[in-house]
N, C-alpha and C positions, 0 to 999 in steps of 0.2 A: 464538244465531244473530244477536240482533241486535248484539256485539259488546260486551255485560255479564257476561260469568259469574258475578260472584258474587252476582244471586240464585239461579241455580242451584245455584251451589255450598252458601251457605247451608240451598239447600229438602231439597239431597242429605245436608248432614253432622247433616239430620233425621232422615234415614232410618234403619229398621235398614240393615243389613248384608248382606242379602241383594236388597230389591229396588235397594239400592245398585251392587252387583253387576250385576245385570241391566241397568240403567240401562248403567252400563258394559257390556257383553258386546253390548249392542244397540249400540251409539253407533262399537264397534268393529265388527260385523257391516255399519253402515250407515257406515264406511269403507271396507270392500271392497264391498260393492252399489255406491258410486259410483265406484269403482273403476272396475270394472266389465270387460266380456270383451273379448277378438279375436277378430275373422272366425270363429279356431278355437275358438271361444270360454274359451281359455285366460286366465285371469286377465291383465287388461294388467300394464304397467309405468311407472304414471305419480303421482306424489305429490302433484300439483297437489289432487285430492281431501282428504288428508289437511286442510290448508293451512286447506280451509271451512268446516273441523271443529274447529280447535284452537281456538272456544270452547268450547265440549261437552267436550273434551279438557284444559282453566284448569280449568275448577270439579273435578279432581280432584288441585288440583295442592297442596293442605292437606286430602286428606280420601281416607280410606283405602276399599277397598271389603271387608275384610279379607283378599282375598285377596292375597297377595304377589306372585303370580306372574301376577298380572290389573294390581293396581297397577306393575306392574314393564313390561308391557308398555302401557302409557298413558301410563308416564312416557316411555319408547324412543318413542313412537309421534307424541307430543307433541313432544320439542326433536326428532328428524326432520322432521314435517314442518314445523315451523315455518322451518328451516332450508332444509329440501330443498322441501321444495312451493311456496316463493314463490321466485322468480327478486331478489325485493330487500324481502327480510325487514327491518319496521321493527326500530325501534329496540324498543321493547316487545317482540317475537315475541323479540328477540334477549338481553330483560333475564332472560325467563321460557326462552328453552333453558338457557340462562349457570345458572338456579339448579334447574335439573330436571339437568345433569349432572352432577354429585357426587352423584347418582344413579345413573344411569345407569354412571358408570363406577364403582360399589363392586358394581355387576349384575356388568357384563363382567368384573369380579377377580374372581367366583364362581363364574362360569360356562367350562366347559370348549370348548366350540365356540362364541364370542359374536361371530363375525364380523360380524351385524349392529349388535350393540349398536359396537363396535369403528369401526364406519363410518357410524355415528348421529355416536356420538365425535367422527371426526377430520371431519364434516361444519361442528359445530357451531363446531368449532373454526377451519374452515375461513371461518367465514361472522363470525368474530369476528375475521379477520387472523390468527391464531396458526398458522400456515404449519411451523410445528416440528412444534408440536403435532399440528396436522395428519397432517403426515407421518408419525410417530407412529402414531398410530390409526389410518391408515389402509394405514403396512406389513403393523400386528397381525389389520387386517378380511383383508388378500388373503392370511396363514402361517393365521391358523385356519381359512379359508375351504376354502385347498387339503388341509387336515388332516380337512376335513368331508365323512366316505362316506357323510352321509344324500343328499348329492345330487348323489352320481357310479354312486354304486348303488341303481338302482331295480327289483333282482331283488325286492327284497318290494313292489312295486307291483302291484295286482291286473288294472289295465287297462288297455291302450298309450295310452289317454288322457290318464290321471295320471302314466304314463311321462314321454309326448312334454315336461306340461308339466314337467317336474321338469328333463329336461333343457334344455329354453327359460329355465328359471330360471337353471341355473347356467349354462350360454354369456351369460344378459343378467348377471348378477352379476359372474361370475370381467371380464365387460369391462368394465362400472360401478365394479368397483374398479378396476382397472387406470388411466382414464383421473383417476377421479379422484386415484391416486395421483400420477400427470404432471400433472396441474392444480398439485395443492399441489407 
């Protein structure tokens, strides 16, 4: 948290995979708690808390949790948080986001419904000033989002609160992707 992630990376590298995995999961949970909830009890849409946790996430740059999905989630959260969680990413933020970007791109190519990953890719390219690549990524995010039925089909959800949250999330993401595409 002091801005020096290498001692944490060294410590994590000495751990077995299970405690490393638990620390990664705890970090992601802490970010979610830091993001908080709105007046209706639904998760807020605020990227700034992710940026505050960037140094813990950076410790995982060269350290695996042993769980491929969790490693991908850490990579995506880190790259996204560095460029979307701050109005003015530093040169170091951009360097780290650029170094993680190839892994996020690879993951997006392996997943059928990777709209959030394509959004991250677009955000990183936009922050780097590569607007052509950011437009392409945001278009893919928009297309993949439109094809993702998990956010539009809420029949499988058991509570009205869950359905309300999914509807809010769908509306928010639809608007966000449109605005980002227009800005790029």
